[in-house]
N, C-alpha and C positions, 0 to 999 in steps of 0.2 A: 585327416582333413577330408571333408566331403568333396564330392565332385563339383558341386555348385560353388563352394568357396574357392576351389581351384580355378574355376572359370572366371570368377570375378577378379582373382589375383592376376591372371594373365592379361585380362582386359585392362587392368590398371597400369600394367607395365608396358602396354603396346600402343599407348596413345600417340606416340611419335610417328606412327605410320602415316604415309601420305594420304591414305584413304580413311583416316580416323573419323571423318565425318560420317562414314557409313556405319559406325559402331552403334548398335541399339536403334538403328533407323527402321522405318517400316519397309516391308518387302511386299510387293504386289503379287502375292501368290496365295494359293489355297492350302489349308491344312498345315501340318508341321513337318519339319525335317524327319522326325522319328516316323511319322506316318508314311512318308515317301520311301524311306529306307525299308520299312516293313512290307510295303507293297511291291518292292522290286525283288523278285526271286533270285536274281544274280548277286544280291548283296546279303543273302541269308546268313552267311558265316560272319560277316562284319556285324550284322544285327545281333547275332548270338554273343559276340564279344562285347558289344556295347551294353547289352543287358547284364552280362556277368560282372561288369566293372561299374555298373550304376550310372552309365551315361544316358540311358534311355529317358530317364526323368528330365534331365537337363535339356535334351534335344526335343522334348515335347512341351517346353515352356515358352516364355516370351522373349528370351534372349536370342540375339541374332548371331548366326554362325555361317561360315562357308565350309562345306565338308567335301573332301576328296576321298570317296569310299572305294577301296579295292574290291574288285569282283571276285567271285568264287574261283575263277580260273587261276588266280595267283594265291589268294587267301583260301587255301583248301581247308577241309574239315579237320585234317590232321594238324595243320599249322594252328588253326583256331583252338583246338583242344590243348595244344602245347602252351599257347599263350595264356589261356585261362588257368591252366595248372600253375604256370609261373607266377601269375598274378596272385593266386590264392596262397602259394608258397611264401611269397614275400609279405603278403598281408598278414598272415598268421604266424610267421616266424618258422624256423626250421633248424635242424641240426646238420652241419656241413659234413663233408667227407672225413674231416679230422676229428669229428665228435664234438665240435664247438657249437654252442647254441648261438643262433643268429636271431636278433630281436626283430619283431614285426616292423614293417616299413609303412610309413604313412603313404596314402595314395599319391600325394604330391611328389614323393620320391620313388614310387613303384616304377620299375623299369618298363613294364607293359603299358602303364598309363603314359609315362613321359616319352618313351622311345617309339611307341607304336600309335596309340590312339591320338595323343596330342600332336603327333607328327602328321596327322591327316586332317586336323581341324584347325580353322582359324576363327578368331573372334570377330572377324569383319565380314562384310557383305560384298563379295567380289563378283564381277562379271567379266567374261572374256573381252568385252568391248573396251575394258580398261587396260588390258594386257599389252605390253610392248615386248620387243625382242629380248631386252635385258631386265625385265621386271622381276623382282623378287617380292614375296609376301611373307609376313611374320606369322608363324604358326603358334599354337598355344604353348608349346614348349620353348618358345623363344627363337627357334631356328628360322633362318631366312632361306626360303625355298623358291626355286624358279617357277614362274607362272606365265605361260604364254597363251596365245589364242588356240594352240593345238594340243597343249599338254601341261602337265604338272609334274615337277621333279623328274623330268625326263621320260615320263610315261604318257602316252597319248590318251585322250579322253575316249571313253566308250559312250558316255552321255555327258552333256554339258548344259549349264545354265537352267537347271530344273528349279524353278522358283517355288518357294513355299511361303507360308505366312511368317516364318522366323528364320529365313536364310536361303541359301543357294546350295544345291546338291550337284556335285560332279561324281561320275564314276570313272575309275581308271583301271587299266588292265594289269598294272604291276603295283606292288607294294612300294611306297616311298621309302627309300633307304634312309636310315637314321645316321647322320654324320656327327660323331661326338666332337665336342670342342677339345682344346688342348688339355685342359684339366681332367675332363671325363676320360680321355683316351689313356691317360696314365693309369687309371683304375681298371681299364679293360684289357690292357696288354700284360700278360702274366710275366713278361720279362722286364717290366718297368714298375711293378707294383710296390717295390721297396720305396721308391720316391713318393708314390701316392699314399702309402701307409703313413709315412712321416708327415706329409702335408695335411692329410685329412684328420690327424690328431688335433689340429687346431681349428677345425670347423666348429662354429658355435651357432646354434639355432636361437634366434631372437624373435620374440613376439612383436608383430607389427600391427597395431590397432587400425592404421589407415587402410590396410589391405584385408583386414578381417571382416567377416560378415556380422554386423551388429544385429542384436535381437531386441528384446524388451529392456526397458530401463526399470529396475526395481531398487527401491531405497536409494535412489540417486546414482545408481551404478549400472553401467551398460553390461548386459549379459550377452555374450557373443554366441550366435548360432554355431559358428565354427571359427577356429583361430588359425591364422596364417603366420608362419614363421619364415624368416629370411636367413640365409646362411652367411655368416661373416667368417673370414679367415685372416687372422692377424699376420701370418707369414706371407701370404700372397699380397696383402694390402700394404703392410708396413715394413716388411723386410726384403721382399723381392720387387715390390712396387709393380706388380703385374697381376691384373685381374683376369686370370686365365680362363674364367668361365664367361667372360663378357662376349656375347655374340656380335656386338657392334664394334669390336676392336680387332686388330690383327697382331698376333703374337707368334714368335718362334720360341721353342724351348729346346735346349740341348739337354737330353735326358740320358743318364747312364743306365745301362742294363743292370739287373740285380747283381750279376757277377762283378761288374765294374764298381758298383755302389759299395759292395762288401769290401773290395780292395781299398777303395778310397777312404772308407770309414776306418779301417784298421790303421791306415797311415795317419789320418787326420786326428783321431781320438787322442793320440799321445800329446798333442799340442794343447789339450784342454783338461789337464789334470789339476784338480782343486784340493787345497789342504783340508784337513779334518776339522778345522775350526769353522769352516763354512758349514752351515746347518745341513744335515743329511738331505732334507727335502730340496733345498736350493742346490746342493751339490749334484744330486741325482738329475735335477732338471737341467742344470748347466751342462753336465757331461753327456746328456742325451741330446740336447738341442743344438749346442754350438758346433760340434763337429759336422753334423748333418747340414746345418745352415751354411757353414763354410763351404761345403761342396756345391751347394745350389746357388749361392749368390754369384751373379755373373753369368748365369745360364739362360736368362730370359731376355728376349729382345722384342722391341716394338717397331712397327713400321714407321712410326712418327720420327724416330731418330735414325732410321736406316733405309730410307726409301730406295736409294741406288742399289744396294746389295739385295734388298728384298725383290726388286723388279728383275734383276739379272740372274738371281740364284747362282751367282758366281762372284769372283773377286779377283783383283789384281794386287800387286804388292803395295799399291798406294791406298787401296780400299781398307776401311776400318769399320768394324762392327762394334757398336756401342751398346752394352747391356743396360738394362733398367737400373742397375746398381752403379753405373759409371757416373762420374761428376763432370759437369761442363767445365770448359777451360777456366772460366772465371772463378769457379768454385773449388778448383783443385788445391789451391794453396791453403784455403780454409780447411778443406777436408783432409788433405794428405801432407800438407806442409810445403808443397812446391807446385808451381804451374806445370812442371815437367812430368809429374806423376800421371800415369794413364791406367790406373787400376780398373779392372772390369771392362777394358776396351781392348779389342783384338785386331791386329793388322792381318791382312790377307787371310781371312777366315776359311776360305775354301781351298787355299793353296796347300802344298805339301807340308804336313805337320801343323796346319792351321787348326783352330779349335773345332771347325766343322768338317775337317777332312775325314772322309770315310764314313760319315754318319748316314744312316738310312733316313730318307726323307719320307714322312708320312703326312698326308694332307688331312687337316681337321676343318671343322666348320668355321673356326676363327683364326686359322693360321696353320702352322706346321710343327710337328714333333721332329727333332733331329735325334734319332735314336743311335746312341754311341756305344759300341762294343769295345772301342779303345778310347782313351781319355787324353786329349791333347791340351787341356787347360792346365797351365803351370801354377802351382801355389803362389809363387811370387808375383803373378799377375792379378791375384785376387786377395785371399785372406792373409798371406804371409807378407805383410807390408812393413815398410819402414815406420818406426815410431819417432815422431818429432815432438819434443816437449819444449815449449817456450819458457825460458827462465823468468819472464815477467808475468806469467799466467798464475792465477790463484790455484789452478788445478795442478801446477808443478811445485810451487813453493809449499813445503810442509811446515817448516819452522826455521827461523833465522835467529841467531844469538845476538840480536840487536840490543845495544845499550839504551834503555829507556828508564823512565821513572819507576816502572814496575819491575824492571830487570836491570838492577844496578850493576850486576856482575857481567853484563853483556860486553863483548869485546869487539863488536862490529857495528859500523854504521852502514845503512843501505838505502838506495834510491833507484827508482826507475828513470832512465834517461831516454828522452825522445830524440830521434834523429831528424833534424829539420830537412825540409825539401831542397834546400840549397847546399846541403852537405854532400860530399862525394860518396859517402856510404849510404845515402838514402836509397831505399829499395834493395840494398845489399844485406842489411841486417834484418833478421827475421821480424816481421811486423813493425819494422822501423822503430824498435825500442829494445833496450837491453837493461840488465840488472847490474848495478855497480855496488860492490861490497868493498869496504875499507876497514882494515884493522885500526882501531883507535886507541889502543893501550899498548903498554910495553910488551904484552903477550901477543900471540898470533890469533887469527880468527879460528873459531872452532864451532862444531855442532850446527852447521848450516845444512839442513836436510831437505831433499827434493824428491818428489814422487814421479815415478814412471808408470804410466797406466796402460792397461790392456796388453800386458806382456804375455806371450804364449810360453807354455812350458816346453822343455826339451828342444828349444830352438837355439842354435849358436848365434848370438848377436855380436856383431862388431860394434863397439860403443865409441862414440865420438863426442867431444865437447867443442863447441864453436865459441871462440873468445873474440872480443871486439877491441880495436886499438883506441888509444886516447883521442885520435883525430876524429872519431865519430861523434864526440861531444860537440855541442854548438859553440862552446867557448874554446879559445886558443889554449891548448895544453902547455904546461911548463915542461922543461926538460926532465924533471923528476917524474912527472905523470906519464911521460912517454916510455919510461923504462919498462922492461919485462917484469913479470912477477912469477913466483913459484907457488904452486898449490898442490894439495894432495886429495885423492879421491878414493873412497871405498864404497862397496856395494853390499847391501843386505837384502835378504828376501826370506819368505816363509818356506820352511821345509814341509813335507807332507804331514808332519805332526802339528802344524799350525803355529809353531814358534819361529821367531825371526832370528836369523844368524847372519854373521858377516861371511863373505866369500873369500876363501883363501886364494890369493892371486897365483900361487904356484901350481895348484892342481885343480882349481875351480870348485873344490868341495866347500860345503857350508860348515863353518867352524865358529866358535866363539859366540855364544848366544848374546843377542842384543839386550843390554840392560837399560834401566831407567835413564832417561835423558840422553840416550845414545852415547854414553861415556865409554870411549874406546879403552880407557885405562882400567875399566872394570873387567877386562878379559883376564886370562891366566896371568900374564905379566904385561906391563905397559910396552916395553921394547919388543918383546916377542910378538905380541899381537899386532902392533903397528907395522912391523917389518913384513908381516905375512898378508895383511889385508889392504895396505895402502899402496896406491900408485902415484908417483910424483910426476908432475907435469910442469912445463915452463912455457909461458906465452912468448910470442915473437912481437917485437915492437913494430908499429906501422903497418900491420897487415890484419885482415880478418882471417883468423887462423883456425883450422880444423885439426884438433889434437886427438890422436888415437889413444884411447884409454886401455883397451884390451878386448878380448873375446870372452863373453860370459854366457853360460847356459843356466837357466833357472828351472828347478824341479817342479814348480807349481805355476799355474796360470792365474792371472788377475783379470782376464778378459771378461767383461760384463759385470765385474764387481764394482760397488760404489767406492770402496777403499783401495788405494794402491798397496801392493804388497812388495814391490821392488822399490827400494829407496836408495838414493845416492847421498853420501855424506861428503862434504867438502870443507877443508880447512886450509889455512895459509901458513907458509913456512918461511917468512922473510923477516930478518932482524930489523928492528926499528932504526938501526945505525947503518944499514946497508947502503953502499954507494952505487951498486950495480943493478939493484932491483928495487922496485917499489912494493907497497903493500895494498895495491888497488887491483881488484879482480873484476873484470868486465865480462859478463856472461851473456851470450846470445841464446843458444839452444842446446839441447841434448839430442843426439841421434842414435837410435838403435836400428842397425841395419842387419836384417837376417841374411845369413850366408846362403847363396843359391845352391851350393852343393849339399845342403842339409838333407 
């Protein structure tokens, strides 16, 4: 990208400045900025750098700038030569110390342009008469820098308010220090570059016609003199919800050092093992992406939600730090299944053992890096979450053996029952509705299949089923309807070979491949199979009951997949002539609770 296009780009993004009316305005001076710099012997090194990077032409034109030029006292000939060499190295590409080829960098991304030249130039027309004690101005690189009557970026003026025909020239005794933002700092600190390498993989450069420099129109099509691209990053924007490059926001990021990152990845990767029937390309993407994202979700914080902690840089036992991945109180039930869940939210963050305890605080232009050489974020506070599947949801119901005109052999009737607002179980039943299944023939219910989604591999889950009493119905139940019922549960999931198997309740191993229509009887023998894979449960009358099914560990993950791979089969085992039990099963939700000692 040419220098001129870069100048236009920054101008387009800086119009929110309080002095935007000065942009491209007339300046009552003589000559150009470039002539004034060329005539000042104390700025000869800065002049040489501008020439080497192509900025001389822009500063000799009609566009208006304010320049804060460092004198030769600070910008020595040696420093200038080093900057020019670095500029050319990045512009032309090079081979790094490991023998890897590094591609040429556009001027808009060149570190010398962005971190030095644009750090001393603003696209506006400023005078010290406008400056106040706490005034900051926006530079070409987007940084907001202090501007007072006596100095710029902490450096006193050598000369000030030199008016030219296309801007104002200041000279300063020291180089303006470049302060990276949170995202940039990750790439500059060698101890944090594992995080940066992961995030930067998702940088996408997109052409922006509104910010590009249009040229002639030929054959009805605009030909651009130069093209401007903007960087989009899906992880920052849509997974962490933190635009860490935004200079106008304030963020904190808890960042693990490379050593900690490696340890966390080795532990986390076992939770995202996918079976071989997932395409290799998708499997490679999932196994690379999800463990790393699991580490980082919950590590970014914004001032908007944490004003008190941000201001104090400390916390008490009552203080809570809410990450950008946290859900508000009203959203928790929808997101996590309960208002009580506080995933991605941390109490007493600076206290002993808190998530920020012991982290090194590094100031950035738009916030802080909390550099962590020890990791206090517990998996059960972030990605190792309870899974709650509502029996009335289409995402949970895989198939029911309902008797219909198209399924005449069905042995079950089913309906969703809504709990009315005047019922004592209102707001106690998940989403105020439950699934009612009833055996309608002499045989028992069978082949009712339910999906459990986003299950992690190699996690011991304690599994519960919540059942609903007859009194939750809006109608007055009969004595028969109030009786308990007996039902059986089995689980199936995919092995690493991609085939589905039932889980042996005795040892937790996968056995008995799942056959068409989920017929248990098609295993080795009916009795042998049923005794090994089924768990029998009995409901309690008159209570909303949470029944413990057992502890299950699954060898493969379905996290992020469209199809569930863990499925639960339910049938009923009550005789039609029973006087002690009925044949009605009222189901609220399924809960997969990961063990904390995992």
